[in-house]
N, C-alpha and C positions, 0 to 999 in steps of 0.2 A: 592661639588657643593653650593657656598651658597645662603639660602633662600634670594627670593628678596622681596621690599617693594617698592608701591610707598606711596611715600606721595601728598595727595593733598589739597595744603596748599598755600594762598595769600600773605600772609604775612611770607616775606621772611627771617626773624628773626627765628620767628618760627618753621619753616623748617626746616633752618637750625642749631637747637635746637636737632629734634625729630629726625634728619640724625645723630647729635652726638652720640646720645644714642643709637642709634638703632646701632652704629658698634660698640662697646662697647659690643652689645650682638654677635656681628662677621654676623651681618647681607649686604645684599648689600642693599642700595638703593637711586629708585631716589625719584626727586623733580618735583614736576609740578603748577603750579600759572595759569591756566587756564580751566575753565570746559571742554571746547571743549574739550581739547587737553587731559585732562588728560580719560577723556568716552571711546577718538580715542583707548591707551595708554593701559587702563583698558580693552579692547573686545578686542585688536591686541594682546598681549603680554598675558605669563606668569608669575605671580606676587601670591606670596603664602599669602598674604596683604594686602589690599588697606587698610589705612588712609585716609580721609576723610571727609575735612572742610567742612562744612555746605553753611555760603555765601562766594559765586569764583564768580568774571570775568565769564560770559557765562554763560555752564548749572550749575547751583545752585549741592552743591551735594544733596541735594532729592530726585533732577530728575536722576545724575549720578546709585545712590543706586539702584532707580525702573530698571533702565535701565540695569543697571549693573547684578543683582538679576535675572532679566527675561531671560539674554542673559546664566550666569553662576552659574546657582544653588547652586553650591558648593563652591564661590570664601569666601573666611572671608572678611570681608567688616567689618572696628572699624572707627563709627562717629566722627568726633570735633566738641565739641559746648558748646556754651557760659555756664555758670554754672548755672544762670538768664532764660534760655529758653528751659525750660519743655516741651514746643509743641513741641520743634525742637526734640527733646531727646526722646521722646512719637513716633512721627511722622517719625525719623529715623528706628528704631527700628520693627517698623510695617511696614513701606518700603521692610522690608528684612537685616537689619543691625545686626550683630551679636553679638555690642556690639558698646556702647560709654563711652566718655573718658572729660569732664568736662575742659571747660578752665580758671584758668589755671592749670594746673595737677607737681603730684609731677616725678623727676625721677623714684623713682621703682617704681611707679602705673604705669606709660605706662610700663617699661618695663618687669612688672610682666602681664599686659594685654596683651604685643606684645609676651609675653612667651607663653602665656596660645591659645592663638587663633593659634599658630604655634604646638603649639604639638600637636592638634586638627586637623590640616589638614594637619599632621604626620601617625596619629592613621587612619586617611583614607585613602590615599595614601595607606598606610600598608595593610589593609586589602582591596583596592582595585585590589593590584598587590599578590595578595597571590595564589598560582598555582589552575584550573579549577578544578583537581578531588578533591581537600581536600571539603569535608563536609562540604556545608553550616551552622550555627550557625540560626537557626531563633527562636523569639518567638514567639506562635501560645494565644493570650486569643480570643473565643471564634471568630468571623469574620474578628480581625482585627492578622493581622501576619506582622512581621519586619521580618524582613534577615537583616540582619547585615553585611554581608559577601559581600553582593552586594547590601547595603546601599537602601533598596527597601520599603516599605512601602503597601502592598496589607489590604484596605476597602471593607469587601463586594464584595469580585473580581473588589474591580476595582483599578486600580494605584489613590498612590494618590506624590503625586508633593510635596518631602521640599528641605529647604535647609539644608542643614547639619549642624546646630545650633537643629531645627527647629528635627532635625531625632536624634540628642542623644540625647534631652528633650525627644519625645515621647520614645526610647530604655530604657532610664535608666526607665522611669515611669513603660514600660513594663515591666521591670525585674524584682519590684516588683511591684505587682499588688495592688490594692487597702491599700496602706501605702502608708500615709503621710508623705508628706514631705515640710516642712518648708522652703519661697521662702529663704531663708538664707543656708540651707542644698542644695538645688538646684545648688545654686550661688557655692557654694563647692565641688558640683559632676559633675557637664553638665559644666561649664563656664571654672574651674577649679584655684577658687579666691572666698574668702570672701571682703565684700567692703559693709561697712553703706551707702545707697544713692544711691543702684546703682539696688536696686526691680522694680526697672522697665526694666529694662534688660529680668524678669522673667515675669513679669503680662505679659508682649507685646510679645510672642514666644507661652506662653500660647493662650494669645486670637489667635492669630496666627493658632496654631493648633484648637481650636476650628470651626475655620472657615472652615478649609477644611476637617474637621471627623465628626462636629454633624451636624447634618439633622437644630437643632436649638438651637448657637451658645449662643443667651440670655440666656434658659434654659439646660444649657449642662449637659450630661447623661454621656461621654464619660472620658472628663477632669475634676473634679467636683472639688471644692472649698468645704475647712471645713473651713468654720470662726471661725476664731483667730488661725486656725493652719499655715492651708497651703494648696498645691492637692497631688492629689489622682489621678489615673487611674484607674474608677472604672469600673469589669471587666463582671458585667450583664447590661455597657450600651456596650460593644458591642458584648453581646451573640443578636443574634434576628431580 
C-alpha cells in the first residue's frame, strides 16, 4: 500500500507541482486548498505526512498545525513558508511542525525532506508493531527513562508527552549523554539530512524539549547549550 500525503496548499499550480514530484516517489497525494476542510481531512483520515502551507482561506496553517498536533501527537507535519518569513517558520516549529520547507524550493530538496519524514514514520510504526514479549530497549539516565519500543518518556516518574520528532531528538541525545552535538550533526542524525539555513528546526525542538523537561527552561540543566559548539544532554541534570 502506498504512503498517503495530504498537500494543503491553496495555490493550485504549486499543489499540483508538489503532487507530481511526490508521485515520482510512488506516493499517493491528495490536495486540499481550504483550511477548514484540510483540518477535517487530517483529523479523520490517516496520512503518513501532511504538507501544510501557512496562508490559507479559512483556518490558517499555523492553527491547523496546533490542533492537529494536539489530536495526533505522532502525525508527521511539514510546513511550507515564504523564504522571507522567518517568524512563520519559527512559530510553525514551536507549534509542533516536524520540519519546514521554504518557497521557492528545489525538487530534490522537497523529495529528500519527504523521504526523511517517511523514514521516521515507518521506523516508529515498526517499533510499535514489535511482539509484546520482546524485551523493551530502555535508556535510563538518572530520573529520565526513555522506552524506545513503547515510544514513552518518563521523568521523575511523570509521563512526558512528546511528538515523534521530539522523542527522536531526546532519544538520540539520551543514547550519548554528555556528548556535545552541533546543529548540523543533529540534523543529519535525527532528521536524516543536512541543509544550511535550517538550524531553526533544531533550535525550536530543543526549546520545546526544554519547556517539557526543565524546571526553568530559561536556565536549562538537562539539555544544555555548549556555546559555539552545540547541545548535550547533561546526565547530572536528570539526577536527583
